[in-house]
C-alpha positions as CSV (number, residue, x, y, z in Angstrom):
1,M,-33.5,-2.5,-8.2
2,L,-37.2,-1.6,-8.1
3,R,-39.8,-2.7,-10.6
4,R,-43.5,-2.1,-11.2
5,N,-46.0,-4.8,-10.4
6,P,-48.3,-5.2,-13.5
7,L,-51.2,-6.3,-11.3
8,L,-51.4,-3.0,-9.3
9,G,-54.8,-1.3,-9.3
10,L,-53.4,1.9,-10.8
11,A,-50.7,0.4,-13.0
12,V,-53.1,0.6,-15.9
13,I,-52.1,4.3,-16.1
14,I,-48.8,4.4,-17.8
15,L,-47.4,7.9,-18.1
16,F,-44.2,9.7,-19.0
17,C,-42.6,11.3,-15.9
18,A,-41.0,14.7,-16.2
19,I,-40.4,17.7,-14.0
20,V,-40.5,20.7,-16.1
21,S,-38.5,23.8,-15.3
22,A,-39.2,27.3,-16.6
23,D,-37.1,26.8,-19.7
24,E,-38.1,23.2,-20.5
25,K,-41.1,21.7,-22.2
26,P,-42.8,18.4,-21.2
27,V,-41.7,15.5,-23.3
28,A,-44.8,14.0,-25.0
29,S,-43.3,10.5,-25.4
30,R,-45.3,7.5,-24.0
31,A,-46.0,3.9,-24.8
32,A,-48.7,3.2,-27.3
33,G,-52.1,2.8,-25.7
34,S,-51.0,4.2,-22.4
35,A,-52.7,7.0,-20.4
36,N,-51.2,10.4,-19.6
37,V,-51.7,12.5,-16.4
38,V,-50.6,16.2,-16.4
39,F,-50.0,18.3,-13.3
40,M,-50.4,22.1,-13.9
41,I,-48.9,24.1,-11.0
42,G,-48.6,27.8,-10.5
43,E,-49.2,29.5,-7.2
44,D,-47.3,31.3,-4.5
45,E,-48.8,30.3,-1.2
46,Y,-49.1,26.6,-0.6
47,K,-45.9,25.1,-2.0
48,T,-47.6,22.7,-4.3
49,W,-44.7,23.0,-6.6
50,E,-43.0,20.8,-3.9
51,T,-45.8,18.8,-2.4
52,L,-47.4,17.6,-5.6
53,P,-44.2,16.3,-7.2
54,Q,-43.4,14.6,-3.9
55,F,-46.9,13.1,-3.7
56,A,-46.5,11.8,-7.3
57,R,-43.1,10.2,-6.5
58,T,-44.2,8.6,-3.2
59,E,-47.8,7.7,-3.9
60,L,-48.1,7.3,-7.7
61,A,-44.7,6.1,-9.0
62,P,-44.5,3.1,-6.6
63,R,-47.9,2.0,-7.9
64,G,-46.7,2.1,-11.5
65,V,-48.1,5.5,-12.3
66,H,-46.0,7.9,-14.4
67,F,-46.7,11.6,-14.7
68,T,-45.8,14.9,-16.4
69,I,-45.5,18.1,-14.3
70,V,-45.9,21.5,-16.0
71,L,-44.7,24.4,-13.8
72,E,-45.3,28.0,-14.3
73,D,-42.4,30.0,-15.8
74,A,-40.5,31.4,-12.8
75,R,-39.8,34.7,-14.7
76,R,-43.3,34.9,-16.3
77,K,-45.7,33.5,-13.8
78,N,-48.7,33.7,-16.1
79,H,-47.0,31.4,-18.6
80,F,-47.0,27.6,-18.4
81,P,-44.4,26.4,-20.9
82,G,-45.6,23.4,-22.9
83,I,-49.1,23.1,-21.3
84,A,-50.9,23.4,-24.6
85,E,-48.9,20.6,-26.1
86,A,-49.1,18.4,-23.0
87,L,-52.9,18.7,-22.9
88,K,-53.3,17.4,-26.4
89,T,-52.6,13.9,-25.2
90,A,-53.6,14.3,-21.5
91,D,-56.1,11.9,-20.1
92,L,-56.2,13.5,-16.6
93,L,-55.3,17.0,-15.5
94,V,-54.4,17.8,-11.9
95,L,-54.7,21.5,-11.3
96,S,-53.0,23.7,-8.6
97,V,-53.0,27.3,-9.9
98,R,-53.9,30.6,-8.2
99,R,-54.8,33.8,-10.0
100,R,-52.7,33.2,-13.1
101,L,-53.7,34.7,-16.5
102,P,-52.1,32.5,-19.1
103,P,-51.7,33.5,-22.7
104,K,-54.9,32.9,-24.6
105,D,-53.6,29.9,-26.5
106,E,-52.7,28.2,-23.2
107,L,-56.0,28.9,-21.5
108,D,-57.8,27.8,-24.7
109,A,-56.0,24.5,-24.4
110,V,-57.4,24.0,-20.9
111,R,-60.9,24.9,-22.2
112,A,-60.6,22.5,-25.1
113,Y,-59.3,19.7,-22.9
114,L,-62.2,20.0,-20.5
115,N,-64.8,20.5,-23.2
116,A,-63.7,17.3,-24.8
117,G,-64.8,15.5,-21.6
118,H,-61.5,14.8,-20.1
119,P,-61.3,14.6,-16.2
120,L,-60.0,17.1,-13.7
121,V,-58.7,16.9,-10.1
122,A,-58.3,20.4,-8.6
123,I,-57.0,21.4,-5.2
124,R,-57.1,24.4,-2.9
125,T,-56.6,27.7,-4.9
126,A,-57.8,26.1,-8.2
127,C,-61.2,27.5,-7.4
128,H,-59.7,30.9,-8.4
129,A,-57.1,29.5,-10.8
130,F,-57.6,31.9,-13.7
131,S,-59.3,34.9,-12.0
132,P,-57.5,38.2,-11.9
133,S,-56.5,39.6,-8.5
134,L,-59.4,41.1,-6.5
135,N,-57.7,44.5,-6.9
136,A,-57.1,44.1,-10.7
137,T,-58.3,46.6,-13.2
138,A,-58.8,46.5,-16.9
139,A,-55.5,48.1,-17.3
140,N,-53.4,45.5,-15.5
141,A,-55.6,42.4,-16.3
142,P,-56.5,42.7,-20.0
143,H,-57.9,40.0,-22.1
144,G,-56.0,39.3,-25.3
145,A,-53.5,37.0,-27.0
146,A,-50.8,37.7,-24.3
147,K,-53.1,37.3,-21.3
148,D,-56.5,35.8,-20.6
149,S,-58.7,35.0,-17.7
150,W,-61.6,32.6,-16.9
151,V,-63.4,34.2,-14.0
152,E,-66.3,31.8,-14.2
153,F,-64.1,28.7,-14.0
154,D,-65.2,28.0,-10.5
155,P,-69.0,27.9,-11.0
156,Q,-68.8,26.6,-14.5
157,V,-66.4,23.8,-14.1
158,L,-66.0,23.0,-10.4
159,G,-69.5,23.9,-9.4
160,G,-68.5,26.1,-6.4
161,H,-68.9,29.8,-5.6
162,Y,-65.6,30.8,-3.8
163,I,-66.0,34.2,-2.1
164,G,-62.9,34.0,0.2
165,H,-62.0,32.3,3.4
166,W,-62.3,32.7,7.2
167,G,-58.7,33.9,7.6
168,N,-56.5,32.8,10.5
169,T,-58.9,30.4,12.1
170,P,-58.6,27.2,14.1
171,K,-57.8,24.1,12.1
172,T,-60.8,22.7,10.3
173,S,-62.5,19.5,11.6
174,I,-63.8,17.3,8.8
175,T,-66.7,14.9,8.6
176,V,-68.3,12.8,5.8
177,A,-71.1,14.4,3.9
178,T,-74.6,12.9,4.0
179,R,-74.9,10.0,1.6
180,A,-71.2,10.0,0.8
181,E,-70.2,7.1,3.1
182,S,-70.0,4.7,0.2
183,S,-68.0,6.9,-2.1
184,T,-64.9,5.1,-3.5
185,I,-63.0,8.4,-3.0
186,L,-63.2,7.6,0.8
187,N,-61.8,4.1,0.4
188,E,-59.3,3.6,3.2
189,V,-59.4,7.3,4.2
190,N,-59.4,7.6,8.0
191,V,-61.6,10.7,8.1
192,A,-61.2,10.9,11.9
193,Q,-57.5,11.7,11.3
194,L,-58.2,14.2,8.5
195,I,-57.7,17.8,9.5
196,G,-57.8,20.9,7.4
197,N,-54.6,22.9,8.2
198,G,-55.4,25.9,6.0
199,S,-58.1,28.4,6.4
200,L,-61.6,27.2,5.6
201,Y,-62.8,28.3,2.2
202,R,-66.2,29.8,1.7
203,V,-67.6,28.0,-1.3
204,R,-71.3,27.7,-0.9
205,P,-73.7,27.3,-2.6
206,L,-72.6,24.4,-4.6
207,D,-74.2,23.7,-8.0
208,A,-77.1,21.3,-7.7
209,A,-75.2,18.7,-9.7
210,C,-72.3,18.6,-7.2
211,E,-72.0,15.6,-4.9
212,P,-70.4,16.7,-1.6
213,I,-67.9,14.2,-0.1
214,L,-66.5,16.0,2.9
215,I,-67.7,18.8,5.1
216,G,-65.4,21.2,7.1
217,R,-66.3,23.0,10.3
218,I,-64.7,25.7,12.5
219,P,-66.1,27.1,15.7
220,G,-68.7,29.9,15.3
221,K,-69.0,29.6,11.5
222,D,-71.3,27.9,9.1
223,H,-70.0,24.6,7.7
224,E,-68.6,24.4,4.2
225,P,-68.0,21.6,1.7
226,V,-64.3,20.8,1.5
227,A,-64.4,18.1,-1.2
228,W,-67.0,17.2,-3.9
229,T,-67.5,15.7,-7.4
230,R,-69.5,16.7,-10.4
231,R,-69.7,16.2,-14.1
232,Y,-68.8,19.1,-16.5
233,G,-69.9,20.0,-20.0
234,P,-71.4,18.0,-22.8
235,G,-68.8,15.3,-22.4
236,H,-69.7,14.8,-18.7
237,A,-66.1,15.2,-17.7
238,R,-65.4,13.8,-14.2
239,V,-64.4,16.7,-11.8
240,F,-63.1,16.4,-8.3
241,Y,-62.3,19.4,-6.2
242,T,-61.0,19.8,-2.6
243,S,-60.2,23.1,-0.8
244,L,-57.6,21.1,1.2
245,G,-54.0,21.3,0.0
246,H,-52.1,23.2,2.7
247,P,-48.5,21.8,3.0
248,D,-49.4,20.3,6.3
249,D,-52.3,18.5,4.7
250,F,-49.9,16.6,2.5
251,A,-48.2,15.3,5.7
252,E,-51.4,13.5,6.6
253,P,-51.8,9.9,5.3
254,A,-55.6,10.5,5.2
255,F,-55.2,13.4,2.8
256,R,-52.7,11.6,0.6
257,R,-55.1,8.7,0.3
258,L,-58.0,11.0,-0.5
259,L,-56.1,12.6,-3.3
260,L,-54.9,9.2,-4.6
261,N,-58.5,7.9,-4.6
262,A,-59.7,11.1,-6.3
263,I,-57.2,10.6,-9.1
264,A,-58.4,7.0,-9.5
265,W,-62.0,8.1,-9.5
266,A,-61.5,10.8,-12.1
267,S,-59.6,8.4,-14.2
268,D,-62.5,5.9,-13.9
269,R,-60.2,3.3,-12.3
270,P,-60.7,1.3,-9.1
271,A,-59.5,2.9,-5.9
272,P,-56.1,1.4,-5.0
273,S,-55.8,-0.8,-1.9
274,G,-53.2,-0.7,0.7
275,A,-49.9,1.2,0.9
276,P,-47.8,1.7,-2.2
277,P,-45.9,-1.6,-2.8
278,I,-42.2,-1.9,-3.2
279,V,-41.2,-5.0,-5.2
280,I,-37.5,-5.9,-5.0
281,D,-35.7,-7.9,-7.6
282,R,-33.7,-10.7,-6.2
């Protein structure tokens, strides 16, 4: 039988673990005084409905971290059952959403969570999480109680300016940004083995308050930031974003460590050390 080691660096985060289907709601039960991390997932391209739960099971759970995952409704892809309730007690939100227009009360819950100063870790398509399709019109992307958008989420919250990507390009080579060498987010990250397997996102210019962590390059194109941090709103919420998140990125130990460290940083916890431990009862 496995048990958690109470001395683990991330074991201070105690969360309820649940995988939420389209017809279920996250259970908001947790130990008194514990923290709560919520994953919000809704996209069609990068299989984060598979990779993020697997990441949580293999990288977080062995370190004593519990989690709640809120998936989009498979039949109503703009709807995230239970997200408003889950965010009421969330201490960290991990966001992987692409061009979803949730009901106004659900998107207002995300706004309220961030405006309260709570932290965010966002990956890949989250830079256009709540933007209508580029071909959308007022008729098929209305604002109202049943459907709402947040077009300015990227510049307002993440501090980027996503304008697309370079399409089917070579894999992205990655280096450490100037003055980022000492960032705890890079603790035990072997950047030399970190490769961007998806197309390079065009996200410049970053807001002046952003602190670049990693830079991506492909032949013949300008370099682009692929990971950075910033503070958002009056509560100075900790925000980490990376344009990485392709399924093959999750196969890289360096990327998994980067994401693990980002979760620790956003939660204002020390970066974990070493591989996830397995403690066996004898």
